[in-house]
One Martini backbone bead per residue (centre of mass of N, CA, C, O) as a GRO file, in nm:
protein
   65
    1MET     BB    1   6.298  15.286  13.680
    2LEU     BB    2   6.513  15.136  13.456
    3ALA     BB    3   6.731  15.361  13.356
    4PHE     BB    4   7.014  15.227  13.456
    5ILE     BB    5   6.963  15.023  13.229
    6GLY     BB    6   7.141  14.908  12.974
    7MET     BB    7   7.307  14.784  12.739
    8PRO     BB    8   7.454  14.504  12.669
    9GLY     BB    9   7.756  14.375  12.677
   10TRP     BB   10   7.994  14.145  12.616
   11PRO     BB   11   8.000  14.006  12.895
   12GLU     BB   12   7.694  13.954  12.916
   13LEU     BB   13   7.662  13.793  12.649
   14LEU     BB   14   7.861  13.568  12.728
   15ILE     BB   15   7.707  13.470  12.975
   16LEU     BB   16   7.438  13.413  12.833
   17GLY     BB   17   7.550  13.208  12.626
   18THR     BB   18   7.652  13.006  12.835
   19LEU     BB   19   7.381  12.947  12.969
   20VAL     BB   20   7.236  12.844  12.718
   21LEU     BB   21   7.434  12.613  12.660
   22LEU     BB   22   7.389  12.468  12.935
   23LEU     BB   23   7.077  12.429  12.918
   24PHE     BB   24   7.050  12.307  12.603
   25GLY     BB   25   7.288  12.251  12.446
   26GLY     BB   26   7.455  12.186  12.146
   27ALA     BB   27   7.232  12.013  11.989
   28LYS     BB   28   6.968  12.212  12.031
   29LEU     BB   29   7.047  12.503  11.935
   30PRO     BB   30   6.998  12.506  11.621
   31GLY     BB   31   6.693  12.435  11.639
   32LEU     BB   32   6.610  12.676  11.814
   33MET     BB   33   6.703  12.901  11.614
   34ARG     BB   34   6.536  12.809  11.371
   35ASN     BB   35   6.257  12.842  11.508
   36MET     BB   36   6.289  13.143  11.573
   37GLY     BB   37   6.323  13.237  11.278
   38ARG     BB   38   6.049  13.134  11.177
   39SER     BB   39   5.875  13.301  11.371
   40ILE     BB   40   5.967  13.578  11.276
   41ASN     BB   41   5.885  13.547  10.978
   42GLU     BB   42   5.584  13.491  11.032
   43PHE     BB   43   5.528  13.759  11.174
   44LYS     BB   44   5.608  13.949  10.941
   45THR     BB   45   5.405  13.836  10.729
   46GLY     BB   46   5.152  13.892  10.901
   47ILE     BB   47   5.187  14.202  10.904
   48LYS     BB   48   5.191  14.249  10.591
   49GLU     BB   49   4.896  14.102  10.542
   50GLN     BB   50   4.763  14.310  10.688
   51PRO     BB   51   4.529  14.520  10.690
   52ALA     BB   52   4.509  14.858  10.717
   53GLU     BB   53   4.194  14.813  10.763
   54VAL     BB   54   3.961  14.737  10.996
   55PRO     BB   55   3.669  14.608  11.002
   56PRO     BB   56   3.376  14.636  11.130
   57VAL     BB   57   3.180  14.506  11.381
   58GLU     BB   58   2.896  14.341  11.412
   59ASP     BB   59   2.596  14.343  11.587
   60LYS     BB   60   2.451  14.014  11.705
   61SER     BB   61   2.251  14.043  11.965
   62GLY     BB   62   1.954  14.194  11.895
   63GLU     BB   63   1.978  14.473  12.005
   64ALA     BB   64   1.834  14.771  12.045
   65GLU     BB   65   1.914  15.126  12.055
   0.00000   0.00000   0.00000
């Protein structure tokens, strides 16, 4: 459906960067990027620490099959 939309080029990235700078301001931008980097690192470590196979969940409803 959106196959005609390609990767953004330099002009689009420049416009997007300018909009982000205008919305958040120059003072808040480093803290925002730092927090985003921490979130990405936490997500990656969470994926690495996940067990390869998830154990099956026991049915504790008490109903017999």
